[in-house]
C-alpha positions in Angstrom: -7.1 93.9 138.0 -6.9 93.5 134.2 -6.8 96.5 131.9 -10.3 95.6 130.6 -11.6 95.4 134.2 -10.1 98.8 135.0 -11.7 100.3 131.9 -15.2 98.8 132.8 -14.8 100.0 136.4 -14.0 103.5 135.3 -16.9 103.6 132.9 -19.2 102.4 135.7 -17.9 105.1 138.1 -18.4 107.8 135.4 -22.0 106.5 134.8 -22.7 106.6 138.5 -21.4 110.1 138.7 -23.7 111.2 135.9 -26.7 109.7 137.8 -25.6 111.5 141.0 -25.3 114.8 139.1 -28.8 114.4 137.6 -30.2 113.8 141.1 -28.2 116.7 142.7 -29.1 119.0 139.7 -25.7 120.9 139.6 -27.1 123.7 137.4 -29.7 124.5 140.1 -27.1 124.2 142.8 -24.8 126.6 141.0 -27.6 129.1 140.5 -28.5 129.0 144.2 -24.8 129.4 145.0 -24.7 132.6 142.9 -27.8 133.9 144.6 -26.5 133.2 148.1 -23.1 134.7 147.3 -24.9 137.9 146.3 -26.8 137.8 149.6 -23.6 137.1 151.6 -21.9 140.1 150.0 -24.7 142.5 151.1 -23.5 145.0 153.7 -26.8 144.5 155.7 -26.4 140.7 155.9 -25.5 140.6 159.6 -28.4 143.0 160.6 -30.3 139.7 161.0 -27.7 137.3 162.5 -30.0 134.2 162.3 -30.7 134.8 158.7 -27.1 135.5 158.0 -26.1 132.2 159.7 -28.6 130.4 157.5 -27.3 132.0 154.3 -23.6 131.3 155.1 -24.3 127.8 156.2 -26.3 126.9 153.1 -23.7 128.6 150.9 -20.9 126.6 152.5 -22.9 123.3 152.2 -23.7 123.8 148.5 -20.1 124.9 147.6 -18.8 121.8 149.3 -21.1 119.5 147.4 -20.3 121.0 144.0 -16.6 121.0 144.8 -16.7 117.3 145.8 -18.5 116.3 142.6 -16.0 118.3 140.4 -13.0 116.9 142.3 -14.3 113.3 141.9 -14.8 113.8 138.2 -11.1 115.0 137.9 -9.9 112.0 140.0 -11.8 109.5 137.8 -10.3 111.1 134.7 -6.8 111.0 136.2 -7.2 107.3 137.1 -7.4 106.3 133.5 -4.0 108.1 132.9 -2.5 106.5 136.0 -3.3 103.0 134.9 -2.2 103.6 131.3 1.2 104.9 132.6 1.6 102.0 135.0 0.8 99.5 132.2 3.0 101.1 129.5 6.0 101.3 131.9 5.3 98.0 133.6 5.7 99.8 136.9 4.4 97.6 139.7 4.6 100.5 142.3 2.7 102.8 140.1 0.1 100.1 139.5 -0.3 99.6 143.3 -0.7 103.4 143.8 -3.4 103.5 141.0 -5.3 100.6 142.5 -5.3 102.3 146.0 -6.5 105.5 144.4 -9.3 103.6 142.6 -10.4 102.1 145.9 -10.5 105.5 147.5 -12.4 107.1 144.7 -14.9 104.2 144.5 -15.6 104.6 148.3 -16.2 108.4 147.8 -18.5 107.8 144.9 -20.5 105.2 146.9 -20.8 107.7 149.8 -21.9 110.5 147.5 -24.5 108.2 145.9 -25.9 107.4 149.3 -26.1 111.1 150.1 -28.4 111.6 147.1 -30.8 109.2 148.8 -31.2 111.7 151.7 -34.0 113.7 150.3 -36.2 114.1 153.3 -37.3 117.5 154.6 -35.0 117.4 157.6 -32.2 115.2 156.2 -29.7 118.0 155.5 -29.7 119.1 159.2 -27.4 118.5 162.1 -28.5 115.8 164.5 -29.4 115.6 168.2 -28.9 112.0 169.5 -30.1 110.5 172.7 -29.0 107.1 174.0 -30.7 105.4 177.0 -30.2 102.2 178.9 -33.2 99.8 178.7 -33.7 96.3 180.0 -30.6 94.5 181.3 -29.6 96.4 184.5 -25.9 97.4 184.8 -25.1 95.6 181.5 -27.6 97.8 179.7 -26.1 100.9 181.3 -22.7 99.8 180.2 -24.0 99.0 176.7 -25.6 102.5 176.4 -22.3 104.1 177.2 -20.6 102.0 174.5 -23.2 103.1 172.0 -22.6 106.8 172.9 -18.9 106.3 172.4 -19.5 104.5 169.1 -21.3 107.5 167.7 -18.9 110.0 169.0 -16.0 108.0 167.6 -17.8 107.8 164.2 -18.2 111.6 164.2 -14.5 112.0 165.2 -13.4 109.8 162.3 -15.4 112.0 160.0 -14.1 115.3 161.5 -17.6 116.2 162.7 -17.8 118.4 165.8 -19.9 117.1 168.6 -21.3 118.5 171.9 -22.4 116.4 174.8 -25.3 118.2 176.3 -26.3 115.8 179.2 -25.2 112.6 180.7 -27.0 110.8 183.5 -24.6 108.2 185.0 -25.7 104.9 186.4 -24.8 103.9 189.9 -22.5 101.0 189.3 -21.2 101.5 185.7 -22.2 103.1 182.4 -25.0 105.6 181.8 -28.7 105.8 182.3 -29.0 108.2 179.3 -27.0 110.8 177.3 -27.8 113.5 174.8 -25.3 114.9 172.3 -25.3 116.8 169.0 -23.5 116.1 165.8 -22.7 119.3 164.0 -22.4 118.4 160.4 -24.6 118.7 157.3 -26.8 115.7 156.7 -26.0 114.3 160.2 -29.7 113.8 160.9 -30.4 112.1 157.6 -27.4 109.8 158.0 -27.9 108.9 161.7 -31.7 108.7 161.6 -31.5 105.1 160.4 -29.9 104.3 163.8 -33.1 105.1 165.7 -34.5 102.1 167.6 -33.6 99.4 170.0 -30.1 97.9 170.0 -29.3 94.6 171.6 -26.1 93.2 173.0 -25.3 89.6 173.9 -22.1 88.8 175.9 -20.6 87.2 179.0 -21.4 89.8 181.6 -18.3 91.4 183.2 -20.7 92.3 186.1 -21.9 88.7 186.8 -19.6 86.9 189.2 -20.9 83.6 187.8 -19.8 84.5 184.2 -23.2 84.0 182.7 -24.3 85.3 179.3 -26.4 88.4 179.5 -28.7 90.1 177.0 -29.1 93.8 177.4 -30.9 96.6 175.5 -30.3 100.3 174.8 -32.5 102.7 172.9 -31.3 105.3 170.4 -33.4 108.4 169.4 -32.2 110.7 166.6 -33.8 114.2 166.1 -33.2 117.0 163.6 -31.8 120.2 165.2 -34.5 122.9 165.2 -34.0 125.8 162.8 -35.7 129.3 162.7 -38.1 128.2 160.1 -39.6 125.4 162.2 -41.7 127.8 164.4 -41.3 125.7 167.6 -42.7 128.3 170.0 -43.0 127.2 173.6 -45.0 129.5 175.9 -43.4 129.9 179.3 -46.5 128.7 181.1 -46.1 125.3 179.4 -42.7 124.6 180.9 -41.7 123.7 184.4 -38.0 124.3 185.2 -36.2 122.6 188.0 -32.6 123.1 188.9 -30.3 120.6 190.7 -26.7 119.8 191.3 -24.7 118.1 188.5 -23.5 114.6 189.3 -20.8 112.4 187.8 -20.1 108.6 187.7 -21.3 106.7 190.8 -23.6 109.6 191.9 -20.7 111.8 193.0 -21.3 115.6 192.8 -19.2 117.4 190.2 -20.6 120.9 191.0 -21.1 122.9 194.2 -24.0 124.9 192.8 -27.4 124.0 191.5 -26.4 124.6 187.8 -28.0 121.6 186.2 -31.5 122.2 184.6 -34.4 119.9 184.0 -37.3 121.1 181.8 -40.7 119.5 181.7 -43.1 120.3 178.8 -46.4 120.1 180.6 -48.8 119.5 177.6 -46.7 116.5 176.3 -44.9 115.4 179.5 -41.6 115.5 177.6 -38.7 115.9 180.1 -35.1 117.0 179.2 -32.1 117.9 181.3 -28.7 119.5 180.8 -25.9 119.5 183.2 -22.7 119.6 181.1 -22.4 123.4 180.9 -20.8 125.4 183.7 -23.6 127.9 184.3 -27.3 127.5 184.9 -28.0 130.0 182.0 -25.9 127.9 179.6 -27.7 124.7 180.7 -31.1 126.4 180.3 -30.2 127.3 176.7 -28.9 123.8 175.9 -32.0 122.2 177.5 -34.2 124.4 175.4 -32.5 123.3 172.2 -33.0 119.7 173.2 -36.7 120.3 174.1 -37.3 122.0 170.8 -35.8 119.1 168.9 -37.9 116.6 170.9 -41.1 118.7 170.2 -40.2 118.8 166.5 -39.8 115.0 166.5 -43.0 114.7 168.5 -44.9 116.8 165.9 -43.4 114.8 163.1 -44.4 111.5 164.8 -48.0 112.8 165.1 -48.1 113.7 161.5 -46.7 110.4 160.5 -49.3 108.6 162.6 -52.1 110.4 160.8 -50.6 109.4 157.4 -50.1 105.8 158.6 -53.7 105.6 159.7 -54.8 106.2 156.1 -52.8 103.2 154.9 -54.2 99.7 155.2 -50.9 98.3 156.6 -50.9 100.8 159.5 -47.3 101.9 158.6 -44.0 100.1 159.3 -42.1 99.6 162.5 -38.6 99.8 161.2 -37.5 102.0 164.1 -38.0 99.4 166.8 -35.5 96.5 167.5 -33.0 97.0 164.7 -29.5 95.6 165.5 -27.8 92.9 167.5 -24.2 93.0 168.8 -23.2 89.5 169.7 -19.9 89.0 171.6 -20.6 85.6 173.0 -20.7 82.7 172.0 -19.6 84.1 168.6 -18.6 87.5 167.2 -21.1 89.3 165.0 -23.0 92.5 164.5 -26.2 92.2 162.4 -28.8 94.7 161.3 -32.2 93.0 161.6 -33.8 95.1 158.9 -31.1 95.2 156.2 -29.4 91.8 157.0 -26.1 93.7 156.8 -23.6 92.0 159.2 -19.9 92.0 160.1 -17.8 89.8 162.2 -15.9 92.5 164.1 -18.0 93.9 167.0 -15.1 95.8 168.5 -14.5 97.6 165.2 -18.2 98.6 165.1 -18.2 99.8 168.7 -15.1 101.8 167.8 -17.1 103.8 165.3 -16.8 101.8 162.1 -20.5 102.0 161.2 -20.5 103.4 157.7 -21.6 100.0 156.2 -24.6 99.9 158.5 -25.5 103.5 157.8 -25.3 103.0 154.1 -27.3 99.8 154.2 -29.9 101.5 156.4 -30.3 104.5 154.1 -30.7 102.3 151.0 -33.2 100.0 152.8 -35.3 103.0 154.0 -35.4 104.4 150.5 -36.6 101.0 149.2 -39.3 101.0 151.9 -40.5 104.4 151.0 -40.6 103.5 147.3 -42.6 100.3 148.0 -45.1 102.3 150.0 -45.6 104.7 147.2 -46.2 102.0 144.6 
């Protein structure tokens, strides 16, 4: 990369950072941090544990965002010095090191820019993700399990904690469904673009004639419910059944009826949890999932009312959205954004940042076009 190119690239990065700062409104964030720090220092903070958790979580989130912006500014400034030194001393190793740092900084700036597009009411929240096998028999169950692994590997790469709340195994291979949480700020806003139907095309390992099989799996992404959501569920609206936890192939993995299934009678929503050791723990986990589903249900009803007021009846971006082709060629393609890569295994191993970024940008464009 020539000196002129480096200079232009650094100017572009600095300009992007200025735009990011304008959207984030760092002065407002710092003022909120000061207020939260004052609340966190109050001796009575933990008299209300739920409020205290909200204060400390919000404080940590804002401090992390401001720190990241400030660190990126410093690294961009340092890059100019690194390239100047490498150029003045004709040091090839120093030049290589500076170029690697430039790539890393550019990636971080791009990620931060995408984060500024997550401005929805629930976007900053943790996520609850459900994956279920759809059409395609045993191949669909196997595909659903691969998708669950893909998201868990993505979270692992990011250092995000996850918790698997429920898995319903299929008889021959794979899973019928699974629900897990991703415990990181903006996990919901980031992963919500994954909602919809995913399709896989491959030579089926379960077909003794080696035929190509198309299978489908559905992904649902919900924001984790917080105290301010007021999702109150009267006891008389819930039916609770207990059963014995089961593992792959239908084998029992517990000698007691510790698994819990909850049915919300007014809506017919059913959730289950069997991954905790006790029935009490499974009840609590199932209630969290049910609350998240009811919040999503309420949001869907509100969105349907808004869409009914529009002449186009709303969009259907959350339906079939991505194809994973393993045979006769190798490709993963998002049907909404046209983003594609030629390495399906890499994607299934959790390398989905490109799809997430493209999806977030695409969704923002859709929202803006609807507002125009």
